[in-house]
PyMOL Python script that loads the backbone (N, CA, C, O; Angstrom):
from pymol import cmd

cmd.read_pdbstr("""\
ATOM      1  N   UNK A   1      23.007  18.784  14.952  1.00  0.00           N
ATOM      2  CA  UNK A   1      22.500  17.517  14.458  1.00  0.00           C
ATOM      3  C   UNK A   1      23.407  16.374  14.918  1.00  0.00           C
ATOM      4  O   UNK A   1      24.610  16.541  15.117  1.00  0.00           O
ATOM      5  N   UNK A   2      22.790  15.234  15.075  1.00  0.00           N
ATOM      6  CA  UNK A   2      23.517  14.018  15.434  1.00  0.00           C
ATOM      7  C   UNK A   2      23.050  12.904  14.504  1.00  0.00           C
ATOM      8  O   UNK A   2      22.036  13.037  13.818  1.00  0.00           O
ATOM      9  N   UNK A   3      23.795  11.816  14.489  1.00  0.00           N
ATOM     10  CA  UNK A   3      23.428  10.668  13.665  1.00  0.00           C
ATOM     11  C   UNK A   3      23.168   9.480  14.584  1.00  0.00           C
ATOM     12  O   UNK A   3      24.035   9.091  15.367  1.00  0.00           O
ATOM     13  N   UNK A   4      21.982   8.912  14.487  1.00  0.00           N
ATOM     14  CA  UNK A   4      21.609   7.710  15.224  1.00  0.00           C
ATOM     15  C   UNK A   4      21.849   6.529  14.305  1.00  0.00           C
ATOM     16  O   UNK A   4      21.356   6.513  13.177  1.00  0.00           O
ATOM     17  N   UNK A   5      22.604   5.534  14.770  1.00  0.00           N
ATOM     18  CA  UNK A   5      22.900   4.348  13.963  1.00  0.00           C
ATOM     19  C   UNK A   5      22.346   3.126  14.678  1.00  0.00           C
ATOM     20  O   UNK A   5      22.683   2.860  15.831  1.00  0.00           O
ATOM     21  N   UNK A   6      21.486   2.384  13.974  1.00  0.00           N
ATOM     22  CA  UNK A   6      20.880   1.166  14.523  1.00  0.00           C
ATOM     23  C   UNK A   6      21.201  -0.010  13.617  1.00  0.00           C
ATOM     24  O   UNK A   6      21.327   0.169  12.406  1.00  0.00           O
ATOM     25  N   UNK A   7      21.338  -1.224  14.180  1.00  0.00           N
ATOM     26  CA  UNK A   7      21.468  -2.397  13.331  1.00  0.00           C
ATOM     27  C   UNK A   7      20.168  -2.579  12.543  1.00  0.00           C
ATOM     28  O   UNK A   7      19.091  -2.248  13.039  1.00  0.00           O
ATOM     29  N   UNK A   8      20.264  -3.098  11.334  1.00  0.00           N
ATOM     30  CA  UNK A   8      19.090  -3.247  10.471  1.00  0.00           C
ATOM     31  C   UNK A   8      17.962  -4.004  11.157  1.00  0.00           C
ATOM     32  O   UNK A   8      16.797  -3.683  10.925  1.00  0.00           O
ATOM     33  N   UNK A   9      18.257  -4.984  11.983  1.00  0.00           N
ATOM     34  CA  UNK A   9      17.238  -5.766  12.675  1.00  0.00           C
ATOM     35  C   UNK A   9      16.456  -4.978  13.718  1.00  0.00           C
ATOM     36  O   UNK A   9      15.395  -5.424  14.156  1.00  0.00           O
ATOM     37  N   UNK A  10      16.954  -3.826  14.121  1.00  0.00           N
ATOM     38  CA  UNK A  10      16.287  -3.030  15.154  1.00  0.00           C
ATOM     39  C   UNK A  10      14.960  -2.462  14.673  1.00  0.00           C
ATOM     40  O   UNK A  10      14.060  -2.239  15.483  1.00  0.00           O
ATOM     41  N   UNK A  11      14.822  -2.228  13.390  1.00  0.00           N
ATOM     42  CA  UNK A  11      13.592  -1.639  12.867  1.00  0.00           C
ATOM     43  C   UNK A  11      12.414  -2.563  13.112  1.00  0.00           C
ATOM     44  O   UNK A  11      11.314  -2.090  13.398  1.00  0.00           O
ATOM     45  N   UNK A  12      12.614  -3.848  13.009  1.00  0.00           N
ATOM     46  CA  UNK A  12      11.554  -4.818  13.263  1.00  0.00           C
ATOM     47  C   UNK A  12      11.174  -4.915  14.736  1.00  0.00           C
ATOM     48  O   UNK A  12      10.165  -5.526  15.087  1.00  0.00           O
ATOM     49  N   UNK A  13      11.990  -4.307  15.594  1.00  0.00           N
ATOM     50  CA  UNK A  13      11.719  -4.338  17.032  1.00  0.00           C
ATOM     51  C   UNK A  13      10.940  -3.106  17.483  1.00  0.00           C
ATOM     52  O   UNK A  13      10.859  -2.825  18.679  1.00  0.00           O
ATOM     53  N   UNK A  14      10.364  -2.370  16.527  1.00  0.00           N
ATOM     54  CA  UNK A  14       9.498  -1.237  16.816  1.00  0.00           C
ATOM     55  C   UNK A  14      10.179  -0.164  17.668  1.00  0.00           C
ATOM     56  O   UNK A  14       9.723   0.110  18.779  1.00  0.00           O
ATOM     57  N   UNK A  15      11.265   0.451  17.172  1.00  0.00           N
ATOM     58  CA  UNK A  15      11.941   1.478  17.962  1.00  0.00           C
ATOM     59  C   UNK A  15      11.017   2.658  18.267  1.00  0.00           C
ATOM     60  O   UNK A  15      10.224   3.087  17.430  1.00  0.00           O
ATOM     61  N   UNK A  16      11.146   3.161  19.482  1.00  0.00           N
ATOM     62  CA  UNK A  16      10.351   4.309  19.920  1.00  0.00           C
ATOM     63  C   UNK A  16      11.266   5.366  20.511  1.00  0.00           C
ATOM     64  O   UNK A  16      12.334   5.069  21.048  1.00  0.00           O
ATOM     65  N   UNK A  17      10.822   6.593  20.397  1.00  0.00           N
ATOM     66  CA  UNK A  17      11.529   7.733  20.965  1.00  0.00           C
ATOM     67  C   UNK A  17      10.528   8.490  21.823  1.00  0.00           C
ATOM     68  O   UNK A  17       9.495   8.945  21.333  1.00  0.00           O
ATOM     69  N   UNK A  18      10.839   8.620  23.095  1.00  0.00           N
ATOM     70  CA  UNK A  18       9.937   9.291  24.023  1.00  0.00           C
ATOM     71  C   UNK A  18       8.511   8.722  23.930  1.00  0.00           C
ATOM     72  O   UNK A  18       7.533   9.460  24.048  1.00  0.00           O
ATOM     73  N   UNK A  19       8.405   7.399  23.718  1.00  0.00           N
ATOM     74  CA  UNK A  19       7.113   6.722  23.677  1.00  0.00           C
ATOM     75  C   UNK A  19       6.397   6.752  22.342  1.00  0.00           C
ATOM     76  O   UNK A  19       5.304   6.199  22.224  1.00  0.00           O
ATOM     77  N   UNK A  20       6.988   7.388  21.320  1.00  0.00           N
ATOM     78  CA  UNK A  20       6.365   7.518  20.000  1.00  0.00           C
ATOM     79  C   UNK A  20       7.206   6.734  18.986  1.00  0.00           C
ATOM     80  O   UNK A  20       8.434   6.709  19.077  1.00  0.00           O
ATOM     81  N   UNK A  21       6.538   6.097  18.021  1.00  0.00           N
ATOM     82  CA  UNK A  21       7.279   5.346  17.002  1.00  0.00           C
ATOM     83  C   UNK A  21       8.309   6.243  16.314  1.00  0.00           C
ATOM     84  O   UNK A  21       8.019   7.392  15.980  1.00  0.00           O
ATOM     85  N   UNK A  22       9.493   5.715  16.110  1.00  0.00           N
ATOM     86  CA  UNK A  22      10.601   6.459  15.515  1.00  0.00           C
ATOM     87  C   UNK A  22      10.194   7.133  14.213  1.00  0.00           C
ATOM     88  O   UNK A  22      10.531   8.295  13.985  1.00  0.00           O
ATOM     89  N   UNK A  23       9.474   6.419  13.360  1.00  0.00           N
ATOM     90  CA  UNK A  23       9.110   6.965  12.046  1.00  0.00           C
ATOM     91  C   UNK A  23       8.093   8.103  12.132  1.00  0.00           C
ATOM     92  O   UNK A  23       7.865   8.800  11.143  1.00  0.00           O
ATOM     93  N   UNK A  24       7.478   8.299  13.302  1.00  0.00           N
ATOM     94  CA  UNK A  24       6.479   9.357  13.475  1.00  0.00           C
ATOM     95  C   UNK A  24       7.049  10.637  14.088  1.00  0.00           C
ATOM     96  O   UNK A  24       6.294  11.559  14.396  1.00  0.00           O
ATOM     97  N   UNK A  25       8.363  10.706  14.269  1.00  0.00           N
ATOM     98  CA  UNK A  25       8.998  11.877  14.866  1.00  0.00           C
ATOM     99  C   UNK A  25       9.569  12.744  13.737  1.00  0.00           C
ATOM    100  O   UNK A  25      10.519  12.325  13.076  1.00  0.00           O
ATOM    101  N   UNK A  26       9.016  13.943  13.497  1.00  0.00           N
ATOM    102  CA  UNK A  26       9.476  14.765  12.376  1.00  0.00           C
ATOM    103  C   UNK A  26      10.927  15.236  12.495  1.00  0.00           C
ATOM    104  O   UNK A  26      11.557  15.502  11.471  1.00  0.00           O
ATOM    105  N   UNK A  27      11.476  15.347  13.700  1.00  0.00           N
ATOM    106  CA  UNK A  27      12.855  15.825  13.850  1.00  0.00           C
ATOM    107  C   UNK A  27      13.889  14.714  13.664  1.00  0.00           C
ATOM    108  O   UNK A  27      15.090  14.956  13.785  1.00  0.00           O
ATOM    109  N   UNK A  28      13.421  13.488  13.369  1.00  0.00           N
ATOM    110  CA  UNK A  28      14.315  12.358  13.114  1.00  0.00           C
ATOM    111  C   UNK A  28      14.030  11.856  11.698  1.00  0.00           C
ATOM    112  O   UNK A  28      12.946  11.347  11.412  1.00  0.00           O
ATOM    113  N   UNK A  29      15.026  12.008  10.816  1.00  0.00           N
ATOM    114  CA  UNK A  29      14.828  11.657   9.406  1.00  0.00           C
ATOM    115  C   UNK A  29      15.797  10.553   8.986  1.00  0.00           C
ATOM    116  O   UNK A  29      16.968  10.582   9.364  1.00  0.00           O
ATOM    117  N   UNK A  30      15.317   9.577   8.206  1.00  0.00           N
ATOM    118  CA  UNK A  30      16.217   8.522   7.733  1.00  0.00           C
ATOM    119  C   UNK A  30      17.269   9.084   6.789  1.00  0.00           C
ATOM    120  O   UNK A  30      17.007  10.013   6.025  1.00  0.00           O
ATOM    121  N   UNK A  31      18.456   8.510   6.854  1.00  0.00           N
ATOM    122  CA  UNK A  31      19.561   8.837   5.951  1.00  0.00           C
ATOM    123  C   UNK A  31      19.688   7.658   4.994  1.00  0.00           C
ATOM    124  O   UNK A  31      19.612   6.511   5.434  1.00  0.00           O
ATOM    125  N   UNK A  32      19.879   7.905   3.698  1.00  0.00           N
ATOM    126  CA  UNK A  32      20.000   6.797   2.741  1.00  0.00           C
ATOM    127  C   UNK A  32      21.044   5.765   3.182  1.00  0.00           C
ATOM    128  O   UNK A  32      22.091   6.114   3.726  1.00  0.00           O
ATOM    129  N   UNK A  33      20.736   4.498   2.937  1.00  0.00           N
ATOM    130  CA  UNK A  33      21.585   3.388   3.338  1.00  0.00           C
ATOM    131  C   UNK A  33      22.940   3.422   2.648  1.00  0.00           C
ATOM    132  O   UNK A  33      23.062   3.790   1.479  1.00  0.00           O
ATOM    133  N   UNK A  34      23.962   3.024   3.416  1.00  0.00           N
ATOM    134  CA  UNK A  34      25.304   2.912   2.846  1.00  0.00           C
ATOM    135  C   UNK A  34      25.654   1.454   2.550  1.00  0.00           C
ATOM    136  O   UNK A  34      26.774   1.146   2.142  1.00  0.00           O
ATOM    137  N   UNK A  35      24.671   0.548   2.762  1.00  0.00           N
ATOM    138  CA  UNK A  35      24.872  -0.864   2.448  1.00  0.00           C
ATOM    139  C   UNK A  35      25.701  -1.625   3.462  1.00  0.00           C
ATOM    140  O   UNK A  35      26.191  -2.711   3.153  1.00  0.00           O
ATOM    141  N   UNK A  36      25.875  -1.090   4.668  1.00  0.00           N
ATOM    142  CA  UNK A  36      26.698  -1.765   5.674  1.00  0.00           C
ATOM    143  C   UNK A  36      25.870  -2.533   6.720  1.00  0.00           C
ATOM    144  O   UNK A  36      26.405  -2.954   7.745  1.00  0.00           O
ATOM    145  N   UNK A  37      24.573  -2.712   6.460  1.00  0.00           N
ATOM    146  CA  UNK A  37      23.725  -3.452   7.380  1.00  0.00           C
ATOM    147  C   UNK A  37      23.234  -2.627   8.554  1.00  0.00           C
ATOM    148  O   UNK A  37      22.714  -3.175   9.526  1.00  0.00           O
ATOM    149  N   UNK A  38      23.395  -1.320   8.471  1.00  0.00           N
ATOM    150  CA  UNK A  38      22.946  -0.442   9.547  1.00  0.00           C
ATOM    151  C   UNK A  38      21.970   0.585   8.990  1.00  0.00           C
ATOM    152  O   UNK A  38      22.014   0.924   7.807  1.00  0.00           O
ATOM    153  N   UNK A  39      21.099   1.069   9.846  1.00  0.00           N
ATOM    154  CA  UNK A  39      20.131   2.087   9.457  1.00  0.00           C
ATOM    155  C   UNK A  39      20.498   3.361  10.194  1.00  0.00           C
ATOM    156  O   UNK A  39      20.721   3.353  11.405  1.00  0.00           O
ATOM    157  N   UNK A  40      20.559   4.450   9.452  1.00  0.00           N
ATOM    158  CA  UNK A  40      20.975   5.728  10.028  1.00  0.00           C
ATOM    159  C   UNK A  40      19.845   6.742   9.978  1.00  0.00           C
ATOM    160  O   UNK A  40      19.035   6.767   9.051  1.00  0.00           O
ATOM    161  N   UNK A  41      19.821   7.583  11.016  1.00  0.00           N
ATOM    162  CA  UNK A  41      18.840   8.664  11.098  1.00  0.00           C
ATOM    163  C   UNK A  41      19.561   9.950  11.489  1.00  0.00           C
ATOM    164  O   UNK A  41      20.504   9.935  12.280  1.00  0.00           O
ATOM    165  N   UNK A  42      19.109  11.039  10.929  1.00  0.00           N
ATOM    166  CA  UNK A  42      19.564  12.359  11.326  1.00  0.00           C
ATOM    167  C   UNK A  42      18.642  12.810  12.461  1.00  0.00           C
ATOM    168  O   UNK A  42      17.420  12.795  12.320  1.00  0.00           O
ATOM    169  N   UNK A  43      19.234  13.207  13.578  1.00  0.00           N
ATOM    170  CA  UNK A  43      18.461  13.566  14.765  1.00  0.00           C
ATOM    171  C   UNK A  43      18.700  15.029  15.106  1.00  0.00           C
ATOM    172  O   UNK A  43      19.840  15.460  15.279  1.00  0.00           O
ATOM    173  N   UNK A  44      17.622  15.782  15.201  1.00  0.00           N
ATOM    174  CA  UNK A  44      17.724  17.184  15.576  1.00  0.00           C
ATOM    175  C   UNK A  44      18.078  17.337  17.046  1.00  0.00           C
ATOM    176  O   UNK A  44      18.075  16.364  17.801  1.00  0.00           O
ATOM    177  N   UNK A  45      18.386  18.575  17.447  1.00  0.00           N
ATOM    178  CA  UNK A  45      18.762  18.815  18.833  1.00  0.00           C
ATOM    179  C   UNK A  45      17.589  18.539  19.769  1.00  0.00           C
ATOM    180  O   UNK A  45      16.425  18.666  19.389  1.00  0.00           O
ATOM    181  N   UNK A  46      17.918  18.165  20.978  1.00  0.00           N
ATOM    182  CA  UNK A  46      16.888  17.882  21.964  1.00  0.00           C
ATOM    183  C   UNK A  46      17.297  16.748  22.885  1.00  0.00           C
ATOM    184  O   UNK A  46      18.424  16.257  22.821  1.00  0.00           O
ATOM    185  N   UNK A  47      16.389  16.343  23.727  1.00  0.00           N
ATOM    186  CA  UNK A  47      16.625  15.229  24.655  1.00  0.00           C
ATOM    187  C   UNK A  47      15.690  14.096  24.244  1.00  0.00           C
ATOM    188  O   UNK A  47      14.484  14.285  24.091  1.00  0.00           O
ATOM    189  N   UNK A  48      16.276  12.919  24.070  1.00  0.00           N
ATOM    190  CA  UNK A  48      15.509  11.777  23.591  1.00  0.00           C
ATOM    191  C   UNK A  48      15.742  10.571  24.495  1.00  0.00           C
ATOM    192  O   UNK A  48      16.817  10.404  25.071  1.00  0.00           O
ATOM    193  N   UNK A  49      14.713   9.738  24.608  1.00  0.00           N
ATOM    194  CA  UNK A  49      14.835   8.458  25.281  1.00  0.00           C
ATOM    195  C   UNK A  49      14.438   7.389  24.264  1.00  0.00           C
ATOM    196  O   UNK A  49      13.281   7.312  23.853  1.00  0.00           O
ATOM    197  N   UNK A  50      15.402   6.572  23.867  1.00  0.00           N
ATOM    198  CA  UNK A  50      15.180   5.552  22.845  1.00  0.00           C
ATOM    199  C   UNK A  50      14.829   4.224  23.490  1.00  0.00           C
ATOM    200  O   UNK A  50      15.352   3.873  24.547  1.00  0.00           O
ATOM    201  N   UNK A  51      13.930   3.487  22.834  1.00  0.00           N
ATOM    202  CA  UNK A  51      13.470   2.202  23.354  1.00  0.00           C
ATOM    203  C   UNK A  51      13.259   1.221  22.205  1.00  0.00           C
ATOM    204  O   UNK A  51      12.652   1.560  21.189  1.00  0.00           O
ATOM    205  N   UNK A  52      13.767   0.005  22.377  1.00  0.00           N
ATOM    206  CA  UNK A  52      13.515  -1.086  21.431  1.00  0.00           C
ATOM    207  C   UNK A  52      12.698  -2.133  22.167  1.00  0.00           C
ATOM    208  O   UNK A  52      13.043  -2.522  23.283  1.00  0.00           O
ATOM    209  N   UNK A  53      11.612  -2.592  21.547  1.00  0.00           N
ATOM    210  CA  UNK A  53      10.748  -3.589  22.188  1.00  0.00           C
ATOM    211  C   UNK A  53      10.982  -4.936  21.594  1.00  0.00           C
ATOM    212  O   UNK A  53      10.349  -5.909  22.001  1.00  0.00           O
TER     213      UNK A  53
END
""", "prot")
cmd.dss("prot")
cmd.show_as("cartoon", "prot")
cmd.util.cbc("prot")
cmd.orient("prot")
């Protein structure tokens, strides 16, 4: 497992993984906020291509 960390503003930029919306990928799960202005996700093993629009 790995942890993906994005700035909070990135969510509004429609992040995608391998062309699919981040929230629609079952192997990527949100981690509860720590209040530091960042959004964290737990990412399963694999190869990913991340994109912010």
